[in-house]
C-alpha positions, 0 to 999 in steps of 0.5 A, a space after each residue: 965651756 963651748 957655745 951651745 950648738 944647734 940642738 940635735 933633736 931626739 927622735 920619739 918614734 910615736 905609735 901611729 894609728 893603723 888601719 883599725 877603722 877598716 878592720 872595725 868596719 869589717 867587724 861591724 858588718 860581721 856583727 850585723 850578719 850575726 844579728 841577722 842569722 841567730 846563732 852564727 859564729 864568725 871567727 875573728 883574728 885577735 888584734 893585740 893593739 886593740 885589746 886591753 891588758 889581760 888583768 884589766 879586761 878581766 876585771 872590767 868584764 867581771 864588773 860588766 857581768 854584774 851590771 856594775 860600771 865604776 867609771 864615768 861614761 861619756 858615750 852610750 845611753 847611760 852617759 850623764 845627761 844635762 838639761 841644757 847646753 850650758 856647761 858653766 859652773 856656779 856654786 855659792 855659799 862655800 865654807 871650807 876649813 883646813 883639813 876638812 877634805 882628805 884630812 882630820 878637819 878642825 883647822 882654821 877657816 879658809 873660805 867663808 861663803 865664797 862663790 865658785 864661778 867657772 866659765 866653760 872652756 876657760 883656763 883659770 889660774 888660782 893664786 894666793 899666799 901659802 896656806 890660804 886654801 888653794 889645794 884644799 879647794 881643788 880637793 873639794 871640787 875633785 871629790 864633789 864636796 863642792 857640788 859640781 854638776 854630776 854630768 861633769 867629768 872631773 880629774 884632779 892631778 895631785 899624786 903620782 901614779 902607783 908603780 907596777 908591772 904595766 908600762 908607762 904607755 899602757 898605764 896612760 891608755 888604761 886611764 880611759 876606763 870606758 875605752 878599756 871596758 868597750 874593748 873588753 866587750 868587743 873581744 868577748 862579744 866577737 868570740 861569743 864568750 858572752 851574749 849581748 843580753 849578759 853584757 847589756 850592750 850589742 856589738 854594734 853599739 860597742 863599735 859605734 861608741 869606740 868610733 865616737 871616742 876615736 879609739 883608733 887614735 888612742 895609742 898615737 895620742 898617748 905616745 905624743 903626750 908622753 913624748 911631750 912630757 919627756 919620755 923616750 920610746 924606750 921609757 914608754 915601754 918601761 914598767 912604772 915601778 922602775 920610775 922615780 916619784 917625779 917621773 910617775 908624777 908625769 905619768 899621772 899628768 899624762 893620764 889626765 891629759 889623755 882622758 880629756 876631762 870636762 874639768 881638769 884640776 892641776 895642783 903645781 903641775 910644773 914641780 916635777 917638770 924640766 924646762 922642756 916638759 914645762 914648755 910643751 905643757 904650756 903649748 898643749 894647755 893653750 889648745 885645751 878646749 875645756 875648763 882647766 884650773 891651775 894652781 902654780 907658783 910659776 909666774 911665766 907659766 900662768 901668764 902663757 897658759 891662763 885666760 882668767 885668774 882666781 885670787 883667794 884673799 880674805 877668805 873669798 874668791 876674787 875673779 879677774 879677767 886675763 893672765 897673772 900680770 893682767 891680774 896684778 895690773 887690774 888689782 893695783 888700779 882698783 886698789 888705787 881707785 878705792 884708796 882715792 874714794 876712801 880718802 875723799 870720804 874720809 875728808 868729807 866725813 871729817 868736815 861733817 863731824 866738825 860741822 855737827 860738833 860746832 853747830 849741833 847745839 846752837 841756833 835752831 836753824 843751824 841745829 836743823 842743818 846739823 841734823 841734816 849733816 848727821 843723816 848725810 854722815 850716816 849714809 856716807 859711813 854706810 857706803 864706806 869703800 872696803 880697801 884691798 890690802 896685801 898680807 905683810 911682805 916677806 923679806 928674805 936675806 942671805 948673808 955672805 961670807 967675805 969674798 974670796 979671790 978667784 978661782 973658788 971652784 975649778 973643774 978640769 977635764 972632769 968625766 962622771 957616771 954612776 955606772 961603769 962605761 956609762 958616763 953622764 958627761 965627759 971633759 968638763 972644764 969651767 970655773 965658779 967664782 964669788 961673782 958667778 950667777 949661773 942657771 943650769 937647764 936641760 931635760 930631767 935625767 941629764 945630770 943637773 943635780 949631779 952637777 951640783 953634787 960634783 961641785 959640793 964634793 958629794 960625788 967624786 969624778 971618774 976622771 979629772 979633778 975639781 979644786 976648791 979654795 981652802 977657805 971656801 964655804 958652800 951651802 946647798 938647798 935640795 928638796 931631798 934635804 927637806 926630808 932629812 929634818 927631824 920632824 918631831 922638833 921645832 924650828 928653834 931647836 933645829 937651829 940650836 942643834 946646828 950651832 951645837 954640831 959645830 961647837 958653838 953655844 946654842 943661842 935661842 936669840 941667834 936661832 930666832 934671828 935667822 928664822 925671823 929673816 925667813 918668816 918663821 917667827 912667833 909661835 910658828 917657830 915653836 911648832 913641830 916641823 911635821 906640822 909645817 907646810 911645804 913652803 914653811 919647811 923650805 923657809 927653814 932650809 933657807 934659814 939654815 943656808 943663811 946661818 952657814 954664811 956661805 961663799 957660794 949657794 947651790 940651789 936645786 929647784 928652790 921654788 917648789 912649794 913656794 908661793 909667787 910672792 915668796 919667790 919674788 922675795 927670794 929673787 931679791 935676796 939672791 940679787 943682794 947676796 954677795 957670793 956666787 950662785 949656781 941654780 937648777 930651776 925651771 922657773 923662768 922669772 927666777 932665772 931671768 931676775 937672778 942669773 946672767 949665764 945659761 948652761 945647757 945639759 944634754 942627756 946621754 944618748 946611747 953610747 954618747 955621753 951627755 954634754 954641758 954647753 953655754 947657751 948664748 942667749 936669754 931664757 926666752 930665746 931658749 924657750 923659743 928653741 924648744 918650741 921649734 923642737 916641738 914643731 919639728 917633732 910634731 909633739 903638739 898635734 894630738 888628735 883629741 886636742 880639739 875634740 868635743 
């Protein structure tokens, strides 16, 4: 594999603002003239760039005619009003149960009299073990089950956008429903298809509100955001129904960033992003001037983006200033201080009890002293320090088969593509052995997952060949594999079925041994798979990998749905694994802890196939290269980034 050359930047032709402001000023003058001369009609050329899609405009106009607006108004006389300039949030006495928001309810208690406290303009990272209620809390905030002030514009990014005929950039633009409504009113009032009395708004007010929200820069801003999230100019014009779920998730994220809400709630925003898009999103959120709450398993992402940390632990919300690493340091210091005080109180309590037991029924003078000691003992016991503690640490283990001599996998002059004449990459030459520790990085769509399929022989090269050691065993983890489970059976039965499939006796003890290595023990192992969380399903898949005892592990985005502690445990397990590892991931910490080689996959451009090259440097240096890319492409300068 050749060394990585200086990156050639993919040009994103961005839609730039036209002379719409001059046109709007001309329209405003015409509107004033119409107001002065009743009944006068002025013809106006149609400006396609300023008009919403026909369907959206029609629906918004119909709603306006009935006096109904089902969107959040940020401008105009009907905009939400607040009594002071204070935009902080403080809600006390929060009690939440699993499934209470957006579910059947009746689950275990997640929060007990918690307090939500958010300072406006801060970036919060919300952390805690899987199942403590992070996602449920975000949903409760988004649907206002928790009483967020009514003047707050709240957006929650959790699900992918629906696929339809609209292009990606049109979908993002139409996320700003107030702007779409104003553009619709502008068109109808200018063409006299509706009167100002019927519309409930004057043409001058429409122009003023569009100017207040900087409507002329909307298309440019939307294009910059989509480009930062990995969309090319051609992809921006594609109908959303042609995109996969991961790309639609990016469109949902782009919609939220475009409308710039007062409170932005992001639930695992990096799950469907590659390293390029993750790095851009970090830079963009660092410029965010409103409140954002992020739930993420990516430790590096949290460290670079967040300024405060919310820790959900023991059914309470605990607040720490600083990034995730700062939170760990401060929490450790507080815990050490509390333990020191607790030990001191324990020694004092023991001494007091001994004195009381010895002199409590003796001489009157000593008895009085004993009674005094009893009062002191009661006071100390009433002031006992509440010790912080961690949940049991999860230990993972991937047993390996006996090491094979190299080469285990040899790739020779391989070319591959799914369509005739459109190669993803060509002339690949490399080898994988039992001591390989490789991370494959690059943009989505470049063929990272396809590379793992080639190594596993799931797909066949168009030209060239791949040879494998005759005794080689490969185990592969993918997110798609989680969907292939029989959801009606339990974890133990799943492992027993694996044993039966290869002719081994289906031992319950053997099944539980592997499940226990990945935290699936007790009653949890007997629950139907459909009732498990995403992280628990991933652990079941890891248990299956361990049972296969492979020579080489192929891991495709294994950190999705896992909490930070489990990712740390997985990194330790990979380091103890005595076989080869090929990893596709955007998680900086996992890559840094486990891999010693970075392979960069470049996307196919036009008629030129993609390429696979070795990056000569660390993952941090790779990120710095991407940041230079953003600066040269002007992908971080969004006109609304600092607009109040």
